[in-house]
C-alpha positions in Angstrom: 41.7 -79.5 -167.5 42.9 -82.1 -165.3 43.1 -85.0 -167.6 42.8 -85.7 -171.4 41.9 -89.1 -173.1 44.3 -89.8 -176.0 42.9 -92.3 -178.7 45.8 -93.8 -181.0 47.3 -96.7 -182.6 48.5 -99.7 -180.8 51.0 -99.9 -183.8 53.8 -97.1 -184.4 52.8 -96.6 -187.9 55.5 -96.2 -190.6 56.4 -92.7 -190.4 58.8 -92.1 -187.4 57.2 -88.5 -187.0 54.0 -90.4 -185.4 56.1 -91.8 -182.7 57.7 -88.6 -182.0 54.5 -86.7 -181.9 53.2 -89.3 -179.5 56.1 -88.7 -177.1 56.1 -84.9 -177.7 52.3 -84.9 -176.6 52.9 -87.0 -173.8 55.8 -84.4 -172.5 53.4 -81.4 -173.2 50.8 -83.2 -171.0 52.9 -83.8 -168.1 54.6 -80.1 -168.6 51.1 -78.8 -168.5 50.2 -80.9 -165.2 47.4 -82.7 -167.5 47.0 -86.4 -166.8 46.6 -88.9 -169.6 43.7 -91.4 -170.1 44.2 -93.9 -172.6 43.8 -97.6 -173.7 46.4 -99.0 -171.2 48.5 -100.8 -173.9 52.2 -100.7 -173.7 52.8 -100.7 -177.5 52.7 -98.4 -180.6 51.5 -94.8 -180.1 49.8 -95.9 -177.1 52.7 -97.0 -175.2 54.8 -94.0 -176.6 52.6 -91.5 -175.1 52.0 -93.0 -172.1 55.7 -93.7 -171.4 56.7 -89.9 -172.2 54.0 -88.8 -169.6 55.4 -91.0 -166.9 59.0 -90.2 -167.9 58.2 -86.7 -167.5 56.6 -87.4 -164.1 52.9 -87.2 -165.1 50.1 -89.4 -164.2 48.4 -91.9 -166.6 45.4 -94.0 -166.2 44.9 -96.9 -168.7 41.7 -98.5 -169.1 41.8 -102.0 -171.0 39.2 -104.8 -171.5 40.3 -108.1 -170.1 40.1 -109.7 -173.9 42.6 -107.1 -175.1 44.8 -107.2 -172.0 47.5 -110.0 -173.7 46.8 -108.6 -177.3 47.7 -104.9 -176.7 50.1 -105.9 -174.0 48.9 -104.0 -171.1 51.4 -101.4 -169.7 52.6 -102.7 -166.2 54.2 -99.3 -165.3 51.0 -96.9 -165.1 49.9 -94.7 -162.2 46.5 -96.7 -162.3 45.6 -99.5 -164.9 41.9 -100.4 -164.9 41.0 -103.7 -166.4 37.3 -103.8 -167.6 34.8 -106.3 -169.0 34.1 -104.8 -172.4 35.1 -102.4 -175.0 31.8 -100.4 -174.1 32.8 -100.2 -170.4 36.4 -99.1 -171.6 35.1 -96.2 -173.7 32.4 -95.1 -171.2 35.4 -95.1 -168.3 37.7 -93.3 -170.3 35.1 -90.6 -171.3 33.9 -90.3 -167.5 37.6 -89.9 -166.5 38.5 -87.2 -169.1 37.8 -83.5 -169.7 38.5 -83.8 -173.4 39.8 -86.1 -176.3 42.6 -86.1 -178.7 43.0 -88.6 -181.7 46.7 -89.1 -182.7 47.0 -91.2 -185.8 45.8 -94.6 -185.6 43.3 -97.1 -187.2 39.8 -98.1 -187.2 39.6 -98.1 -183.4 41.0 -94.6 -183.1 38.6 -93.5 -185.6 35.6 -95.2 -183.8 36.5 -93.8 -180.3 37.0 -90.5 -181.7 33.7 -90.4 -183.7 31.7 -91.7 -180.7 32.8 -88.9 -178.4 32.5 -86.2 -181.0 28.8 -87.6 -181.7 28.1 -87.8 -177.9 29.2 -84.0 -178.0 26.9 -83.3 -180.9 24.0 -84.6 -179.0 24.9 -82.6 -175.8 25.6 -85.6 -173.8 29.0 -83.8 -173.0 30.5 -80.4 -173.6 34.2 -81.7 -173.6 36.3 -80.8 -176.5 37.5 -83.4 -179.2 40.5 -82.9 -181.2 42.7 -84.5 -183.8 46.5 -83.9 -183.8 47.1 -83.9 -187.4 50.6 -85.5 -187.4 52.5 -84.9 -190.7 49.0 -84.5 -192.7 47.8 -87.7 -191.6 44.1 -86.3 -191.0 44.1 -84.1 -194.2 42.0 -86.6 -196.0 39.8 -86.8 -192.9 39.2 -83.3 -192.7 38.6 -82.6 -196.4 35.8 -85.5 -196.2 34.5 -83.8 -193.2 34.2 -80.3 -194.9 32.5 -82.2 -197.8 30.1 -83.6 -195.4 29.0 -80.2 -194.4 28.9 -78.7 -198.3 26.5 -81.7 -198.9 24.2 -80.8 -196.2 24.7 -83.9 -193.6 26.3 -81.8 -191.0 26.1 -78.4 -189.5 28.9 -76.3 -189.7 28.9 -75.5 -185.9 29.0 -79.2 -185.3 31.9 -79.6 -187.9 33.6 -77.0 -185.9 33.4 -78.9 -182.7 36.2 -80.9 -183.8 39.5 -79.2 -183.0 42.3 -79.8 -185.2 46.1 -78.7 -184.9 49.4 -79.9 -186.1 51.6 -79.3 -182.8 51.0 -80.3 -179.4 51.4 -76.8 -178.1 48.8 -75.6 -180.4 46.5 -78.3 -179.8 46.5 -77.9 -175.9 46.1 -74.0 -176.4 42.8 -74.7 -178.5 41.5 -77.5 -176.3 41.9 -75.0 -173.2 40.2 -72.2 -175.5 37.4 -74.6 -176.5 33.8 -73.0 -176.0 31.0 -75.9 -177.2 28.5 -74.3 -179.5 25.0 -73.2 -178.0 22.7 -75.2 -180.2 19.2 -75.6 -178.5 17.7 -77.7 -181.6 20.1 -79.3 -184.1 17.0 -80.6 -186.5 14.4 -78.1 -187.5 11.0 -79.3 -188.5 11.2 -77.9 -192.1 14.7 -79.9 -192.7 13.1 -83.4 -192.3 
């Protein structure tokens, strides 16, 4: 793994554990010689994870749309900041540059980015791992909901299992390194329509 993409909030959230986890993940990435790809902001969890990677001597690529450059306050000290025309271009470039994806706590943008790359994996567009860093139980409700989606018959268990979950940076990186995509040749059978 050369680079991992981290999706996270442009806000720090209310619990100080979120900021500390973002910083810890940044240090863990740099310590493992894994570069960071992220949304390019200098604020919130986004800025915290980038700053921690940089402070630990790691490489950071930020990707930010021109329209968000001022709103999210583009990070001026990155290894590489790429300004793109749209959110679609941002997400495509982040995915192209990355060997896997991690979602730290965040809001609707974080969820949308995670679900999009996870959907791409389910459809076979890539075989990169998708993960959530469940800091202080932030994603407990989501993981329970997803298990309910499987129980209701709207998702296969092997697709649910594609979303890696851990509550420490070290465990998360171990799981991402060990990830093997499911071998699914056909995900909808004719008798299931």
